[in-house]
N, C-alpha and C positions, 0 to 999 in steps of 0.2 A: 499475633494468632503469623501461619507463615502459610507463602505456597511455596508448590516446587515447579522450573520451570526444563524438564529434561529434555536433554539429549542421549539418542541411543550409548550407552554406554560399549565401546572396541574393545579389546588385545590392547595394552596400552603401551607405549614406546614414546622416551624422553624423549622433547627437540627441545629446541636453543635455536632464538631469537636471529635474524639474522643482521648480520651488520649494520645494511643500509634502514631501520626500526629507530634508530640514533636520528636519524638526520627529520622521520616522521613523526618521533614523540616529542621534538624537540618545537616543531610544528604546530602544534596545542597543548601549550601548554600555563593555560592563566588559568589561575585561581577562581575560587570557585567563591563562593561567602554564605551565609552563617543567617536560612532564611529564619519565618515566624515556623517557630514549631512547635504550636500546641491547640493544632486544626488535625487530623490526618494526612500521615506521612510511612508511604509508601519507599523503605529501602529494599534495593537489590545488593542479593551479596551471591556472591559468583567461586563458584568451588566444583575442582574433580568430581570421580565421583570414586568411591567407594566406602568412605561417613554422613552418608544420608542421613540414615536416622538417627546419633553423631550431635550433627549440623541440625534436625527440625525438629531438634529433642534444646537442643543448645536456644535456638531464634522463637520456641515457645516460650520457657523462661524469663526470654526478657522483654517478648510482647508482658506477659501475665502482669509486668513492673513495667511498661512505658504500649497502655492497652487504646493507643492512639494508631501503633508504629503496625506495617503491618512485613515479615519482614517475607522477600520473595525469590529462593533461595536458585539459583542458576547450574543451572551441575553441566558441565563440560565435558566430553573423557578427555583427558590426558594426556592423548600427543597431540590436538586438536585444538587446547584448552591457550597458550600463547600463542597459535598467533589469532586466533579469537582475543584475544583479549588486544592482543599490539593491532588489530584493523578499530574496536576498541577504542581503544585509546585516543586515536588517533583522526579518529570521526567525535567525540570529545564526549563518546557514548559507551563509556567502562562506568561499569557499578560501580555503585555508590562504597559496597563492601568488597574487596576479594582476597584467594588466597591470593600470595607470592614465594616465589623461592629463592634461595639464596643464589642463581646462576643468572637469576634477572631481576633480582632487587634497582641495583647501585644502575644501570638503567636505567628503568622508568622512574630513580629517583634523583638522577641528576639529571634531567632533562625535566622537574616539576611535576610529575604525576600525578604525587604522592604530598598528600599532608603533617606534615608532624605531628608526631602523638606528645610528645615531651612534656611532664605538668595536665597528660589526658589521664588521670583516677586513674594512670597504668603505671610502675614501678617499679623500674630496673631488676633490684634486688631484688625482686620476686619473679628470675630467671633465669640461670642459666649463665654465664656470662656472656659464653662465646657466640650462643645466637642471638645478646646483649647485642656483640659485638657486629655481626651478622652483617645486626640491621637497618646498623649505626652508619649513615652516613655525613660523611663535612660532623662529626662531634652531636647530630641530630640524631635523635631515633623515631624511621617511621613506621617500621612494620612490630607490631604482636604477637609476641611466640606463641606459638600455637602449641605448637609438638615438636619434639624432638627424634632421632634417629641416632644413636652411636654403632659402631661396628665391633663383631666378636666371634670368635672362633666356632662352629657347628660340628660335627663331629660322631660318625658314627663308633656305636658301641660297643658293635655287633661284630666289627672290623679290627676296633684295638684291640676284643678281646679272643680273640681266636688267634691273633697277635704276640699273646701273651704284651700287650702296652700300658703301661699305664694310662688312665686318662689326660688329661694338657689341666693342669688347676692353675693357680695365680701365686702369681712369682719367677715362671718358663721365660725362658731369655729363644731370642733366632737360634742360638746350638742344637738346644730345646727343640725347637718345631722342627731344627733342617734332619735332623739327627731321627727324629718319632716320624718324618716323613718316606723316607731312606727305611724306619722299619718297616712302615704298611704299607711298603709297594712293594710286589708280586708276578715279576711281569708277563711269566707262565697263566697268571688268574686275571687278565687287564685291566690289572685290579693297578693306583699309584692313593698315594701316601695323602698327594694336598693335591691341589687345584693352584695353577699358579693366573689367579686370570688377571686379565686385561685390565681390571678395569678399579679409576679414582677412590673413587671418593668407599669401595669396599678392599683393596687392597694399595696400588703405593703409597693416594696423599697419606695413611701411615704411617706409614715402612715408615717415607721419608720425609717425617715426622721423628716419628723412633731412634735413625740417623742422627738424628738434631739437623735440618737441612728444615727446609721451608719452597713448597712450586710457585707464594707469590710471596712478594712484600709487604704482612702489616697494608702500609695505602696500600696499592695493588699497584708500587710501581713499578718493579726490578720483578722479572723471571727469575726461580730458583737456583733455574734444571741444571745450569755452570758451574753447582757448585758439590767437594766429594758428599758430602752429607745424602747429596740428591740421587746423585753414582746410587751409594748402597743401596740405599731404599731403593732402591729399584734392579740393582742382583742379586736380591734377596728375591725375586724371584726367576728372574731370566736364570741365576743360577739352578735352583728346583729345576726348571723345563730342563734345564742340560742334561743333568743326573739322572734325570733317570724319572725326579720321582713327582713332575705332576704331568697332567700330560701338554703334548706341544700345542704351539700356535693356531696347528689347523683342527690339530685333532678337537680341541674344543671352540674351534668354525661349526666343526664337519656337527658336531651337539655340546649343549653347552654343559659349559663347568658345574651348573644348581642341577642340567639334567644329570649329569656323571653321576653326582654327589647323597642323586634322589634315587636312582640304579645299582647302588650301593656299587659305584667302582671309584667314588673318589671317599677317602675318609674324615678326608678335615676340605671345607669352604670354610671362611667368612664369606661373612655379609651381615645385613645390618639389621637392628631390633622389628621394622614393617616383619619379618620372616618365620617370629613365632608362631603366632596365631595360621599363617598356613602352615607351618609344618606339620603343627599339633592336628590338623584339621583331614594331616592325609595318612589313611590309617597304612595303607606301605609303609614309611617310617614313620611316624606318632613314638611305635616304643622302643625305637633304636637310637638315635640322638640324645645327644643336651649341648650342650653352649659352654665352649670355656674364655673367660676372660686373651686380648691379643696376647698376644707374646712378647720380650721389653727386645729392644737395640740396645745401643749402647748408651743411648739419652734418656729409654722410658720404653709405658706397651703407648703412645698415644694413642687413643683414638682423632677420625674426624666426628667436630658435632657438625648435624645439618638438619635443618629441622625447618617447616613451615610457617610462616604470621600474615595474621591481617594487617589488609594493611590500607590507609582510609582515600581514596577520591579525591586530591585535589581543588577540584572541582563538579562538587558533590554539590547536588540543593539543599542537600539537607546534613553539611557538612558538622555543625554539635553534637550531634545522636546519632549521624553519621556515626564517627569517633568513638562515646560511649559505645556503640555498638559491636567494632572494633577490641575496644577493653574487654566490656566485659567476653566478648566471646573465648578471650583469650583468659582472662580466671577467673581465679577459685574453685565457683558455681562450675565451670562449662566445663575447665577441667573435668572435674569428678563426673561426666554427666561422658565427656572422652573416652578416659578412662577403662570407665564399665565395658565399655565393647572392644576395647583392647585392638585396637585397631592400629592406636598411634602411642605412643608413648608423651601422657600430657607435658607441657614444657612450664607450668605453676609449678616454683617450687613444693614438698611436699607431700602433692595428692596422684606419686607413682608405682604406689601401692597397689590401688587396682585397680593396674596393668599390668602387675606380675600375679595378682593374685585369678586375674581373665585366665592363662594358662600355664599352674602350678606345674604343668612335670618336669616345665626346663629353670634352666638354674638365670633367668630373664636379673639377675639383681645386676647380673656382667655388665647388662647394657648402663645400670645408672650411676652406677662407679665406677664405667668409664669417662664422667660427666670430667669427675673431679683434672683430668689430665686431659681434659677432648678441645684440642685446637681447632679452636671457623675454619667448615668449606672453605676452596683456595676460588674465587672473588674477584674482578677487574667488571668499570666501569660497562664492561659491555665483552661478555666471559665466551662470550661460543667462536670471535673472533680466533680466541687464541684454542678451544678447545681442540678444536676439529683440526689444528694442527696437532695441535697434540697427539692425539687418536694419532692419525696419518704416521706422524716417523714411529711412535710407538711399537705398533704395528707391525714395520721393520726390524724393531729393538728382537717385542715376543715373538718374531718370527725369523730372527738373526741371522737376520738378508745385510744387516748393521752390524756393528757394536755398540755395546752399551755406553761407551765414554763415546764413540762418532757422531749416533744420534743425539743425545743430550749435549752435545757443544753445538747441533744443529737447531734442534730443539730450544735450545737457548739462546740463540741470536730471533729466527724466529718468531718468538713468545714475543721477544721485549722487542722487536720491529713490533709488535699487534700492540701491545703496551703503548706504546711511542708515540703510537698512532691515533689509540685513545683523549692523548695530553694534546692533538694539534683544537 
């Protein structure tokens, strides 16, 4: 059986852990141990809202096989989730199993808060390599991949038809992308071809990879922003703003890029796979749009891949059954349950078709196809220490206050200093 401990959901906004969390977490990282698992057991399972029904069904499926186990699902609004998790982990009261994202993963893994899952009924070959890499630390897998998201280009068919422009298709390039954006820009109507959003995952993380660059080295110790390839990935977007094919940074601050797209003022908008269900449920836009693969730069049309994982509290009093539940909640049966809701792409290989079928009017296969060349979301031991720098400097670049060259030089130096501090 399962029970819910639910806090009142609110509008979502991302948060990052403060750098001071490193010391707080490391101060409370002793390991738990396996207890007698034959009696009545209650496992706590922390999630954030949006997938409550699927998580309840997954918990029920597990407890059907383990009738002595109760799963207490503790739901927190996302914008509060990692603050509460940090407090709980510091005080030794974190849930037995909980959701983890990429930006915060290494902070917990490096401070001994998570139990390794290698060899615990979990085969890494069952999941996209990019996700396995994302949740591996010091050669050990700590996160059981639960779902994933990739990025593609949403476009307004009505605006394309009115301009007599062909819809985006597989194999298109940056040149095609910028030319299409120009054709779909109509200043008299206040219409733009594309929104050059200052979003990492949905925009410039992808384009930097497409140019052959990287935001951060594979070992998470070196900034990639000082390279010519990173500059090219950033200039794809700033050049679109300079050409008038995209709203300015100020315009996208006044009205969100997504709202501009949904209101028909922007013809193309890059967004993650989470958008399909939301767009399909919006009667104002549902029948007017579709989705296409990302355009290719000089090195391909890579998308960043991100996703959640189920992790186990290293101090759990029920470590063995907690590991078993984490593996189950990321396994094939759970993936099929999750896919049927259409809320997120299940990570378990071969179970994604139900997610596609849940929103059949769009070509959502493009998100699955993107996995083949996807690159992991850029993270380090304390990701928030440098993403705050990244956001501040790139805001100046997007606004035109500094040139891309000067901004990226400054960003590379300051990000490297933050990364060096992580190693001390």
